[in-house]
Residue frames as a rotation matrix with the C-alpha (Angstrom) as fourth column:
UNK 1
-0.537 -0.580 -0.613 -24.63
0.596 -0.775 0.212 -6.93
-0.598 -0.251 0.761 -18.63
UNK 2
0.403 0.826 -0.394 -26.48
0.315 -0.529 -0.788 -3.88
-0.860 0.193 -0.473 -19.84
UNK 3
0.298 -0.247 0.922 -26.19
0.953 0.132 -0.273 -3.07
-0.054 0.960 0.275 -23.43
UNK 4
0.856 0.031 0.516 -25.79
0.116 -0.984 -0.134 0.83
0.504 0.175 -0.846 -22.76
UNK 5
0.727 -0.640 -0.247 -22.54
0.120 -0.236 0.964 0.55
-0.676 -0.731 -0.095 -20.74
UNK 6
0.886 -0.434 -0.162 -19.60
-0.370 -0.453 -0.811 2.11
0.279 0.779 -0.562 -22.35
UNK 7
0.514 -0.764 -0.391 -16.08
0.767 0.613 -0.189 0.57
0.384 -0.203 0.901 -22.33
UNK 8
0.956 -0.190 0.222 -13.63
-0.273 -0.852 0.447 2.46
0.104 -0.488 -0.866 -20.12
UNK 9
0.138 -0.935 -0.327 -9.87
0.411 0.354 -0.840 2.69
0.901 -0.018 0.433 -19.62
UNK 10
0.990 0.070 -0.123 -8.86
0.137 -0.267 0.954 3.05
0.033 -0.961 -0.274 -15.89
UNK 11
0.230 -0.959 0.167 -5.60
0.114 -0.143 -0.983 4.83
0.966 0.245 0.076 -15.34
UNK 12
0.963 0.127 -0.238 -4.11
0.236 0.036 0.971 4.24
0.132 -0.991 0.005 -11.95
UNK 13
0.053 -0.976 0.211 -0.87
-0.050 -0.213 -0.976 5.96
0.997 0.041 -0.060 -10.60
UNK 14
0.976 0.212 -0.047 0.48
0.023 0.117 0.993 5.25
0.216 -0.970 0.110 -7.28
UNK 15
0.095 -0.936 0.338 3.62
-0.825 -0.265 -0.500 5.92
0.558 -0.231 -0.797 -5.25
UNK 16
0.609 0.026 -0.793 5.29
0.206 0.960 0.189 2.79
0.766 -0.279 0.580 -3.77
UNK 17
0.939 -0.296 0.174 6.91
-0.244 -0.220 0.945 2.81
-0.241 -0.930 -0.278 -0.23
UNK 18
0.171 -0.977 -0.127 10.82
-0.943 -0.124 -0.309 2.61
0.286 0.173 -0.942 -0.27
UNK 19
-0.746 -0.549 0.376 11.99
-0.643 0.741 -0.193 -0.99
-0.173 -0.386 -0.906 -0.28
UNK 20
-0.227 0.807 0.544 8.56
-0.192 0.511 -0.838 -2.25
-0.955 -0.295 0.039 -1.32
UNK 21
-0.036 0.264 -0.964 8.66
-0.952 -0.303 -0.048 -2.22
-0.304 0.916 0.263 -5.15
UNK 22
-0.851 -0.253 -0.460 9.68
-0.389 0.892 0.229 -5.95
0.353 0.374 -0.858 -5.65
UNK 23
-0.810 0.583 0.062 6.76
0.339 0.552 -0.762 -6.91
-0.478 -0.596 -0.645 -3.20
UNK 24
-0.076 0.823 -0.562 4.23
-0.509 -0.517 -0.688 -4.41
-0.857 0.234 0.459 -4.93
UNK 25
-0.304 -0.090 -0.948 5.15
-0.942 0.174 0.286 -5.91
0.139 0.981 -0.137 -8.53
UNK 26
-0.978 -0.057 -0.199 4.78
-0.039 0.995 -0.093 -9.60
0.203 -0.083 -0.976 -7.23
UNK 27
-0.548 0.831 -0.092 1.27
0.307 0.098 -0.947 -8.75
-0.778 -0.547 -0.309 -5.55
UNK 28
-0.097 0.473 -0.875 0.23
-0.743 -0.620 -0.253 -6.93
-0.662 0.626 0.412 -8.66
UNK 29
-0.688 -0.347 -0.638 1.23
-0.705 0.531 0.471 -9.74
0.175 0.773 -0.609 -10.96
UNK 30
-0.957 0.286 0.039 -0.60
0.248 0.884 -0.395 -12.31
-0.147 -0.369 -0.918 -8.81
UNK 31
-0.290 0.909 -0.300 -3.83
0.074 -0.291 -0.954 -10.27
-0.954 -0.299 0.017 -8.72
UNK 32
-0.214 0.109 -0.971 -3.70
-0.877 -0.458 0.142 -9.43
-0.429 0.882 0.194 -12.35
UNK 33
-0.891 -0.116 -0.439 -3.49
-0.298 0.879 0.373 -13.19
0.343 0.463 -0.817 -13.32
UNK 34
-0.710 0.703 -0.029 -6.55
0.538 0.516 -0.667 -13.91
-0.454 -0.490 -0.745 -11.11
UNK 35
-0.143 0.667 -0.731 -8.51
-0.250 -0.739 -0.626 -10.96
-0.958 0.093 0.273 -12.70
UNK 36
-0.453 -0.023 -0.891 -7.79
-0.891 -0.040 0.453 -11.90
-0.046 0.999 -0.003 -16.21
UNK 37
-0.972 -0.044 -0.232 -8.68
-0.085 0.981 0.173 -15.51
0.220 0.187 -0.957 -15.53
UNK 38
-0.725 0.631 -0.276 -11.87
0.634 0.454 -0.626 -14.90
-0.269 -0.629 -0.730 -13.57
UNK 39
-0.118 0.612 -0.782 -13.30
0.198 -0.757 -0.623 -11.67
-0.973 -0.228 -0.032 -14.75
UNK 40
-0.041 0.095 0.995 -14.76
0.947 0.320 0.008 -11.70
-0.318 0.943 -0.103 -18.36
UNK 41
0.844 0.514 0.153 -15.37
0.537 -0.802 -0.261 -7.96
-0.012 0.302 -0.953 -18.24
UNK 42
0.429 -0.773 -0.467 -11.79
-0.205 -0.587 0.784 -7.04
-0.880 -0.241 -0.410 -17.96
UNK 43
0.994 -0.006 0.107 -10.18
0.107 0.133 -0.985 -6.53
-0.009 0.991 0.133 -21.50
UNK 44
0.332 -0.940 0.086 -6.60
0.593 0.137 -0.794 -6.21
0.734 0.314 0.602 -20.34
UNK 45
0.993 -0.091 -0.078 -4.21
-0.006 -0.685 0.728 -4.70
-0.120 -0.723 -0.681 -17.80
UNK 46
0.375 -0.912 0.168 -0.68
0.524 0.059 -0.849 -3.31
0.764 0.407 0.500 -18.15
UNK 47
0.835 -0.183 -0.519 1.68
0.427 -0.379 0.821 -2.11
-0.347 -0.907 -0.238 -15.57
UNK 48
0.603 -0.601 0.525 4.39
0.262 -0.472 -0.842 0.50
0.754 0.645 -0.127 -16.17
UNK 49
0.130 -0.545 -0.828 7.46
0.931 -0.221 0.291 1.52
-0.342 -0.809 0.478 -14.23
UNK 50
0.994 0.083 -0.067 8.32
0.068 -0.978 -0.197 5.28
-0.082 0.191 -0.978 -14.18
UNK 51
0.415 -0.910 0.024 11.87
0.807 0.356 -0.471 5.59
0.420 0.215 0.882 -15.51
UNK 52
-0.225 -0.588 0.777 12.32
0.006 -0.798 -0.602 9.01
0.974 -0.131 0.183 -13.82
UNK 53
-0.116 0.148 0.982 10.86
-0.976 -0.198 -0.085 7.97
0.182 -0.969 0.167 -10.45
UNK 54
-0.659 -0.205 -0.724 11.59
-0.244 0.968 -0.052 4.24
0.711 0.142 -0.688 -9.39
UNK 55
-0.954 0.273 -0.121 8.93
0.212 0.335 -0.918 4.57
-0.210 -0.902 -0.377 -6.66
UNK 56
-0.149 0.923 -0.355 5.95
-0.735 -0.343 -0.585 5.01
-0.661 0.174 0.729 -9.02
UNK 57
-0.794 0.131 0.594 3.79
0.398 0.851 0.343 2.72
-0.460 0.509 -0.728 -10.98
UNK 58
-0.361 0.780 -0.511 1.21
-0.898 -0.439 -0.035 3.30
-0.251 0.446 0.859 -13.74
UNK 59
-0.740 0.340 0.580 -1.48
0.292 0.940 -0.177 0.73
-0.605 0.039 -0.795 -14.22
UNK 60
-0.595 0.555 -0.581 -3.73
-0.794 -0.517 0.319 0.86
-0.123 0.651 0.749 -17.24
UNK 61
-0.717 0.434 0.545 -6.87
0.165 0.866 -0.471 -1.29
-0.677 -0.248 -0.693 -17.16
UNK 62
-0.698 0.639 -0.324 -9.56
-0.601 -0.276 0.750 -1.79
0.390 0.718 0.577 -19.91
UNK 63
-0.797 0.578 0.176 -12.96
0.228 0.557 -0.799 -2.71
-0.560 -0.596 -0.576 -18.73
UNK 64
-0.464 0.751 0.470 -16.54
0.853 0.235 0.467 -3.16
0.240 0.617 -0.749 -20.17
UNK 65
0.367 0.593 0.716 -17.61
0.316 -0.804 0.504 -0.13
0.875 0.041 -0.482 -18.14
UNK 66
-0.499 -0.591 0.634 -16.81
-0.329 -0.548 -0.769 1.99
0.802 -0.592 0.079 -15.31
UNK 67
0.315 0.835 0.451 -19.78
-0.886 0.088 0.455 0.67
0.340 -0.543 0.767 -13.49
UNK 68
0.841 0.001 -0.541 -18.39
-0.004 1.000 -0.004 -2.87
0.541 0.005 0.841 -13.66
UNK 69
-0.162 -0.986 -0.023 -14.97
0.215 -0.013 -0.976 -1.80
0.963 -0.163 0.214 -12.58
UNK 70
-0.626 -0.087 0.775 -16.23
-0.598 -0.584 -0.549 0.14
0.501 -0.807 0.314 -9.44
UNK 71
0.251 0.800 0.545 -18.93
-0.967 0.179 0.183 -2.31
0.049 -0.573 0.818 -8.53
UNK 72
0.963 0.249 -0.107 -18.60
-0.243 0.968 0.063 -6.04
0.120 -0.034 0.992 -9.24
UNK 73
0.368 -0.925 -0.097 -14.91
0.206 0.183 -0.961 -5.96
0.906 0.334 0.258 -9.93
UNK 74
-0.384 -0.677 0.627 -13.94
-0.419 -0.478 -0.772 -4.21
0.823 -0.559 -0.100 -6.77
UNK 75
0.238 0.622 0.746 -16.20
-0.970 0.108 0.219 -6.47
0.055 -0.776 0.629 -4.71
UNK 76
0.598 -0.068 -0.798 -14.55
-0.263 0.925 -0.276 -9.59
0.757 0.375 0.535 -5.70
UNK 77
0.986 -0.141 -0.088 -12.83
0.124 0.266 0.956 -11.51
-0.112 -0.954 0.279 -2.97
UNK 78
0.255 -0.954 0.159 -9.42
0.963 0.265 0.043 -11.28
-0.083 0.143 0.986 -4.64
UNK 79
-0.109 -0.277 0.955 -9.61
0.325 -0.917 -0.229 -7.50
0.939 0.286 0.190 -5.14
UNK 80
0.841 0.367 0.397 -10.79
-0.271 -0.350 0.897 -7.09
0.468 -0.862 -0.195 -1.50
UNK 81
0.729 -0.671 -0.137 -7.77
0.569 0.481 0.667 -9.20
-0.382 -0.564 0.732 -0.33
UNK 82
0.024 -0.733 0.680 -5.45
0.903 -0.275 -0.329 -7.25
0.428 0.622 0.656 -2.78
UNK 83
0.362 0.252 0.897 -6.58
0.135 -0.967 0.217 -3.94
0.922 0.042 -0.384 -1.48
UNK 84
0.995 -0.068 0.068 -5.61
-0.064 0.056 0.996 -4.92
-0.072 -0.996 0.051 2.11
UNK 85
0.465 -0.870 0.163 -2.29
0.822 0.493 0.285 -6.07
-0.329 0.002 0.944 0.99
UNK 86
0.095 -0.382 0.919 -1.72
0.766 -0.562 -0.313 -2.96
0.636 0.734 0.239 -1.06
UNK 87
0.946 0.220 0.237 -1.98
0.002 -0.736 0.676 -0.83
0.324 -0.640 -0.697 2.13
UNK 88
0.705 -0.706 -0.072 1.42
0.439 0.355 0.825 -2.33
-0.557 -0.613 0.560 3.00
UNK 89
-0.240 -0.868 0.435 3.20
0.857 0.022 0.515 -1.00
-0.457 0.496 0.738 -0.05
UNK 90
0.177 0.260 0.949 1.30
0.725 -0.687 0.053 1.97
0.666 0.679 -0.310 -1.54
UNK 91
-0.634 -0.457 -0.624 2.61
0.753 -0.551 -0.361 5.22
-0.179 -0.698 0.693 -0.22
UNK 92
-0.806 0.455 -0.377 -0.28
-0.450 -0.886 -0.107 7.56
-0.383 0.083 0.920 0.25
UNK 93
0.219 0.907 0.361 -3.38
-0.075 0.384 -0.920 7.04
-0.973 0.175 0.152 -1.86
UNK 94
-0.682 -0.327 0.654 -3.54
0.588 0.286 0.757 5.71
-0.434 0.901 -0.002 -5.47
UNK 95
-0.406 0.558 -0.724 -5.12
-0.522 -0.792 -0.317 8.03
-0.750 0.249 0.613 -7.99
UNK 96
-0.439 0.450 0.778 -7.87
0.680 0.732 -0.040 6.47
-0.588 0.511 -0.627 -10.22
UNK 97
-0.395 0.399 -0.827 -8.99
-0.618 -0.782 -0.081 8.28
-0.679 0.480 0.556 -13.41
UNK 98
-0.026 0.568 0.823 -11.51
0.466 0.735 -0.493 7.02
-0.884 0.371 -0.284 -15.94
UNK 99
-0.535 -0.294 -0.792 -11.25
-0.521 -0.623 0.584 7.57
-0.665 0.725 0.180 -19.78
UNK 100
0.442 0.699 0.563 -13.47
0.178 0.547 -0.818 6.87
-0.879 0.462 0.117 -22.66
UNK 101
-0.531 -0.702 0.475 -11.95
0.561 0.130 0.818 6.16
-0.635 0.701 0.325 -26.04
UNK 102
0.412 0.557 -0.721 -12.67
-0.299 -0.665 -0.685 8.63
-0.861 0.498 -0.107 -28.83
UNK 103
-0.689 -0.651 -0.318 -12.00
-0.475 0.075 0.877 8.15
-0.547 0.755 -0.361 -32.60
UNK 104
-0.214 0.565 -0.797 -13.44
-0.929 0.135 0.345 6.23
0.302 0.814 0.496 -35.49
UNK 105
-0.818 0.091 0.568 -15.63
-0.177 0.900 -0.399 3.45
-0.547 -0.427 -0.720 -34.22
UNK 106
-0.766 0.563 -0.311 -18.17
-0.280 0.143 0.949 1.70
0.579 0.814 0.049 -36.30
């Protein structure tokens, strides 16, 4: 890994098709377990329900860099397979944004 890569937080929001939330959560949990186990550059993934809209999810992922997330991570066999499955439950297109941490870092 290149030393000049900056850690990034990836924020993903997506709408889920009616009747597909349980399936979406099961598929997400399965792929997250695989990512955490196999990808050393992943620093954590959390999934949140939207209490005001039961058909939305928020996913927050921490990665060694945006380049690693977009490149090697998205090209893994488990992510390619997951993205195909996600087409069956994501309503529209998921939104991905990338955030750099600010604050006191030594």
